[in-house]
C-alpha positions as CSV (number, residue, x, y, z in Angstrom):
1,X,0.0,0.0,0.0
2,X,1.4,3.4,-1.0
3,X,1.2,6.0,1.7
4,X,1.3,9.7,1.2
5,X,4.2,11.4,2.9
6,X,3.3,12.8,6.3
7,X,6.6,14.7,6.8
8,X,6.3,18.4,7.6
9,X,9.4,19.9,6.2
10,X,11.2,22.8,7.9
11,X,10.5,26.2,6.3
12,X,13.6,27.8,4.8
13,X,14.5,30.4,2.3
14,X,15.0,29.5,-1.3
15,X,18.5,29.3,-2.6
16,X,19.4,28.9,-6.3
17,X,22.3,26.7,-7.4
18,X,22.5,27.2,-11.2
19,X,19.3,25.7,-12.6
20,X,18.4,24.0,-9.3
21,X,16.5,25.6,-6.4
22,X,16.6,24.2,-2.9
23,X,14.8,25.1,0.2
24,X,11.3,26.6,0.7
25,X,9.6,23.3,-0.1
26,X,11.5,22.5,-3.3
27,X,12.3,18.8,-3.9
28,X,15.3,17.6,-2.0
29,X,18.3,17.8,-4.3
30,X,20.6,14.8,-4.6
31,X,24.4,15.5,-4.8
32,X,27.5,13.5,-5.4
33,X,31.1,14.2,-5.9
34,X,33.5,13.1,-8.7
35,X,36.5,11.1,-7.7
36,X,38.4,11.7,-11.0
37,X,41.3,14.2,-11.2
38,X,39.5,17.4,-11.9
39,X,42.3,18.6,-14.1
40,X,41.4,15.7,-16.4
41,X,38.3,17.5,-17.7
42,X,37.1,14.7,-20.0
43,X,37.3,11.9,-17.4
44,X,35.5,14.2,-14.9
45,X,32.8,15.0,-17.5
46,X,32.3,11.4,-18.3
47,X,31.6,10.7,-14.6
48,X,29.3,13.7,-14.3
49,X,27.2,12.5,-17.3
50,X,26.9,9.0,-15.6
51,X,25.9,10.6,-12.4
52,X,23.3,12.7,-14.2
53,X,21.9,9.7,-16.0
54,X,21.4,8.0,-12.6
55,X,19.5,10.9,-11.0
56,X,22.1,13.3,-9.6
57,X,20.9,16.9,-9.4
58,X,24.2,18.7,-8.4
59,X,27.8,17.6,-8.7
60,X,30.8,18.7,-6.7
61,X,34.4,18.6,-7.9
62,X,37.5,19.0,-5.8
63,X,39.8,21.9,-6.7
64,X,43.1,21.1,-5.0
65,X,45.4,23.0,-7.3
66,X,45.6,25.6,-10.2
67,X,45.4,22.9,-12.9
68,X,42.1,21.8,-11.5
69,X,40.8,25.3,-11.3
70,X,41.9,25.9,-14.9
71,X,39.8,22.9,-16.1
72,X,36.6,24.2,-14.5
73,X,35.5,26.3,-17.4
74,X,35.5,23.3,-19.8
75,X,33.7,21.1,-17.3
76,X,31.1,23.8,-16.6
77,X,30.3,24.4,-20.3
78,X,29.5,20.8,-20.9
79,X,28.1,19.6,-17.6
80,X,24.4,18.7,-17.7
81,X,24.0,19.7,-14.1
82,X,25.3,22.6,-11.9
83,X,28.9,22.3,-10.8
84,X,30.1,23.0,-7.3
85,X,33.7,23.7,-6.5
86,X,35.1,22.1,-3.4
87,X,37.7,24.3,-1.8
88,X,40.0,23.7,1.2
89,X,42.8,25.9,2.6
90,X,43.6,28.0,-0.5
91,X,41.1,30.9,-0.8
92,X,42.7,31.9,-4.2
93,X,41.3,28.6,-5.6
94,X,37.9,29.8,-4.5
95,X,38.4,33.0,-6.4
96,X,39.5,31.2,-9.5
97,X,36.6,28.9,-9.3
98,X,34.1,31.7,-9.0
99,X,35.7,33.4,-11.9
100,X,35.2,30.2,-14.0
101,X,31.5,30.4,-13.4
102,X,30.8,27.6,-10.9
103,X,27.2,27.6,-9.6
104,X,28.4,27.3,-6.0
105,X,31.5,26.9,-3.9
106,X,31.9,24.8,-0.8
107,X,34.4,26.2,1.7
108,X,35.2,25.5,5.3
109,X,36.0,28.8,7.0
110,X,37.8,26.9,9.8
111,X,40.6,25.8,7.5
112,X,41.2,29.1,5.7
113,X,42.3,30.7,9.0
114,X,42.1,34.3,7.9
115,X,39.2,36.7,8.0
116,X,40.9,38.8,5.4
117,X,41.0,35.8,3.0
118,X,37.4,34.9,3.8
119,X,36.4,38.5,3.1
120,X,38.0,38.2,-0.3
121,X,35.8,35.2,-1.1
122,X,32.8,37.0,0.2
123,X,33.5,39.9,-2.1
124,X,33.7,37.5,-5.1
125,X,30.5,35.8,-4.1
126,X,28.7,39.1,-4.1
127,X,30.4,40.1,-7.4
128,X,29.3,36.9,-9.2
129,X,26.0,36.6,-7.3
130,X,27.0,33.0,-6.6
131,X,26.1,30.6,-3.9
132,X,28.2,29.2,-1.1
133,X,28.0,26.2,1.2
134,X,29.6,26.8,4.5
135,X,30.9,23.4,5.7
136,X,31.3,22.8,9.4
137,X,33.0,19.7,10.7
138,X,34.9,18.6,13.8
139,X,38.3,18.6,12.1
140,X,38.5,22.3,11.6
141,X,36.7,23.9,14.5
142,X,37.8,27.3,15.8
143,X,40.1,27.1,18.8
144,X,37.6,28.8,21.2
145,X,35.1,26.0,20.5
146,X,37.4,23.1,21.2
147,X,36.7,23.1,25.0
148,X,33.0,23.1,24.2
149,X,33.5,20.3,21.7
150,X,35.2,18.1,24.4
151,X,32.0,18.4,26.5
152,X,29.3,18.6,23.8
153,X,30.4,18.1,20.2
154,X,27.0,18.8,18.7
155,X,26.8,22.1,20.5
156,X,30.2,23.2,19.3
157,X,29.4,22.3,15.7
158,X,26.1,24.2,15.8
159,X,27.7,27.2,17.4
160,X,30.4,27.3,14.7
161,X,27.7,27.1,12.0
162,X,25.7,30.0,13.6
163,X,28.9,32.1,13.9
164,X,29.8,31.7,10.2
165,X,26.3,32.0,8.9
166,X,25.9,35.3,10.7
167,X,29.3,36.5,9.5
168,X,28.5,35.8,5.8
169,X,25.0,37.3,6.0
170,X,26.2,40.4,7.8
171,X,28.6,40.9,4.9
172,X,25.8,40.7,2.4
173,X,25.9,37.0,1.3
174,X,22.3,35.8,1.2
175,X,22.7,32.8,-1.1
176,X,24.1,30.3,1.3
177,X,23.7,26.8,2.5
178,X,25.1,25.2,5.6
179,X,26.3,21.6,6.2
180,X,27.2,20.3,9.7
181,X,28.8,16.9,9.4
182,X,30.5,14.4,11.6
183,X,31.5,10.7,11.3
184,X,29.3,10.2,14.3
185,X,25.6,9.7,13.4
186,X,24.4,10.9,16.8
187,X,26.5,14.0,16.8
188,X,25.4,14.9,13.3
189,X,21.7,14.5,14.1
190,X,21.9,16.6,17.3
191,X,24.0,19.4,15.7
192,X,21.7,19.8,12.7
193,X,18.6,19.8,15.0
194,X,20.2,22.5,17.1
195,X,21.1,24.7,14.1
196,X,17.8,24.1,12.4
197,X,16.0,25.8,15.3
198,X,17.9,29.0,15.0
199,X,17.8,29.9,11.3
200,X,15.9,29.5,8.0
201,X,19.1,28.8,6.0
202,X,18.8,25.5,3.9
203,X,20.7,22.6,5.2
204,X,22.9,20.2,3.2
205,X,22.9,16.8,4.9
206,X,25.6,14.1,5.1
207,X,27.6,11.9,7.3
208,X,31.3,12.6,6.7
209,X,33.7,9.7,6.2
210,X,30.7,7.3,6.3
211,X,32.7,4.4,5.0
212,X,32.5,1.7,2.4
213,X,29.3,1.1,0.3
214,X,28.0,-1.4,2.9
215,X,28.7,0.4,6.2
216,X,28.4,3.9,4.7
217,X,24.9,3.1,3.4
218,X,23.8,2.0,6.9
219,X,25.3,5.0,8.7
220,X,23.9,7.5,6.1
221,X,20.5,5.8,6.0
222,X,20.1,6.0,9.8
223,X,21.5,9.6,10.2
224,X,20.0,11.2,7.2
225,X,16.7,9.2,7.5
226,X,16.1,10.5,11.0
227,X,16.8,14.1,10.1
228,X,14.7,13.9,6.9
229,X,11.8,12.3,8.8
230,X,12.0,15.3,11.2
231,X,11.6,17.6,8.3
232,X,15.2,18.8,8.2
233,X,17.3,18.8,5.0
234,X,17.1,20.5,1.6
235,X,19.9,18.7,-0.2
236,X,22.0,15.7,0.6
237,X,25.0,13.7,-0.3
238,X,25.5,10.1,0.8
239,X,29.3,9.8,1.2
240,X,30.6,6.3,0.2
241,X,34.1,5.0,-0.5
242,X,33.2,3.6,-3.9
243,X,31.7,4.4,-7.3
244,X,29.9,7.8,-6.9
245,X,26.9,6.4,-8.8
246,X,26.3,4.3,-5.7
247,X,25.9,7.5,-3.7
248,X,23.1,8.6,-5.9
249,X,21.3,5.3,-5.9
250,X,21.4,5.1,-2.1
251,X,20.3,8.7,-1.8
252,X,17.3,8.0,-4.0
253,X,16.3,5.0,-2.0
254,X,16.6,6.9,1.3
255,X,14.3,9.7,0.0
256,X,11.9,7.2,-1.6
257,X,11.5,5.2,1.6
258,X,10.2,8.4,3.2
259,X,7.9,9.4,0.4
260,X,10.3,12.3,-0.6
261,X,11.3,11.0,-4.1
262,X,8.8,10.2,-6.8
263,X,8.8,7.6,-9.6
264,X,11.5,5.4,-8.2
265,X,11.0,1.7,-9.1
266,X,11.3,-0.8,-6.2
267,X,12.2,-4.4,-6.2
268,X,11.1,-6.5,-3.3
269,X,12.6,-9.9,-2.8
270,X,12.4,-12.6,-0.2
271,X,15.6,-13.5,1.8
272,X,15.4,-17.1,0.4
273,X,15.6,-20.4,2.3
274,X,15.6,-24.1,1.5
275,X,12.1,-23.8,-0.1
276,X,13.5,-21.6,-2.8
277,X,13.7,-23.5,-6.1
278,X,15.3,-20.9,-8.4
279,X,18.0,-18.1,-8.2
280,X,16.0,-15.3,-6.6
281,X,19.1,-13.4,-5.6
282,X,20.6,-13.3,-9.1
283,X,17.3,-12.4,-10.8
284,X,16.3,-9.7,-8.3
285,X,19.7,-8.0,-8.7
286,X,19.5,-8.1,-12.5
287,X,16.0,-6.7,-12.5
288,X,16.9,-4.0,-10.1
289,X,19.9,-3.0,-12.2
290,X,17.7,-2.8,-15.3
291,X,15.2,-0.6,-13.5
292,X,17.8,1.8,-12.0
293,X,17.5,4.3,-14.8
294,X,13.8,4.1,-15.3
295,X,11.4,6.7,-13.7
296,X,8.4,4.8,-12.6
297,X,6.8,4.0,-9.2
298,X,6.4,0.4,-10.2
299,X,7.0,-2.3,-7.6
300,X,8.4,-5.6,-8.7
301,X,8.4,-8.7,-6.5
302,X,10.9,-11.7,-6.9
303,X,9.7,-14.3,-4.4
304,X,11.2,-17.7,-3.7
305,X,8.1,-19.9,-3.2
306,X,4.4,-19.9,-2.6
307,X,4.8,-19.0,1.1
308,X,6.2,-15.6,0.1
309,X,4.5,-15.5,-3.3
310,X,1.5,-13.8,-4.7
311,X,-0.2,-13.5,-1.3
312,X,2.6,-11.9,0.6
313,X,3.5,-9.6,-2.3
314,X,0.0,-9.0,-3.5
315,X,0.5,-5.2,-3.6
316,X,3.4,-5.5,-6.1
317,X,2.5,-4.4,-9.6
318,X,4.1,-7.5,-11.0
319,X,6.2,-10.4,-9.7
320,X,7.3,-14.0,-9.9
321,X,7.3,-16.8,-7.3
322,X,8.9,-20.2,-7.5
323,X,6.9,-23.3,-7.9
324,X,8.0,-27.0,-7.9
325,X,8.8,-27.2,-11.5
326,X,7.9,-23.7,-12.8
327,X,7.9,-20.0,-11.9
328,X,4.5,-18.3,-11.4
329,X,4.0,-14.8,-12.9
330,X,1.5,-12.7,-11.0
331,X,0.1,-9.2,-11.1
332,X,-1.4,-7.5,-8.1
333,X,-1.4,-10.9,-6.3
334,X,-3.3,-12.6,-9.1
335,X,-1.5,-15.5,-11.0
336,X,-1.5,-14.9,-14.7
337,X,1.0,-17.4,-16.1
338,X,3.3,-20.3,-15.4
339,X,6.8,-19.9,-16.8
340,X,9.8,-22.2,-17.3
341,X,12.4,-21.4,-14.7
342,X,15.1,-20.8,-17.3
343,X,13.1,-18.1,-19.0
344,X,11.4,-16.5,-16.0
345,X,13.7,-13.4,-15.9
346,X,13.2,-12.7,-19.6
347,X,9.4,-13.0,-19.4
348,X,9.3,-10.9,-16.3
349,X,11.3,-8.1,-17.9
350,X,9.1,-8.2,-21.0
351,X,6.0,-7.7,-18.8
352,X,7.7,-4.9,-16.8
353,X,8.6,-3.0,-19.9
354,X,4.9,-3.1,-20.9
355,X,4.0,-1.4,-17.6
356,X,6.7,1.3,-17.7
357,X,6.5,2.4,-21.3
């Protein structure tokens, strides 16, 4: 049964990032970050196009040196989605990135270590009417907040975010987004909740250094899921040590599970047991991969036997369940055909295509 989302999202201002608007009730934008050398513009663009094809709305590229900054113009011209420059330590790279026409920069004021340099970035942001994400994390807190961090990490992170938000806004920068990240799920949740109460600035969600695809998916799903269910969050990145496309896929599934992402296909499958008479795991994975680039709210079931078959999965649009010497094809819980096991996947996919085209 499909349930309408009951989440009351936090009210924020609208912020434009190129062609994408976040905040003020706009759809939650999915971000990822390339892991190619940014100075290799063609390799970076290839990855950006793949991310876009899989549902990424915004892409961030690291700018660690002058060569990377020099490649930005070429990347921006051909990118199908807005490009964000990720800056650390060197404020001059932020200036070069803004001059190249990036839709947004991400900086961490705590590792620039100079108000004069930060003011130079602020002046450039005003000049180009660009957007900034102020990134706050435990690795680069101001010295005066370190004692607070030792007692209450979330409070220290929130205070840092409030300080820098006020600083940028008092200098005339209105187009800003804040992220407060920690490798601790609990600290991240608490810090974002504290900050969300004090401002209408849109929040970028993420768990920093979340881990491999397996553990990172779990940590991000729990941390981001709790915040999103509380109505907090306007854009997000699922940080995973792996193919960036995996970040987008997981982000879509997190949002979809909360009713915050439309037209995402879903494959449900039983965990299998000794009653299973065909390869449920292999077929469900293959079907899920085929569906990954399709925009449709279809639910497909791949069930191992009659115990978990049409009855248990009766709300699926279409599915298959294993029989003794055959596979049963069913729609909305009603059996419609018996299929040979060796051709079950092919027949199922043929019927799925009829429903999504």
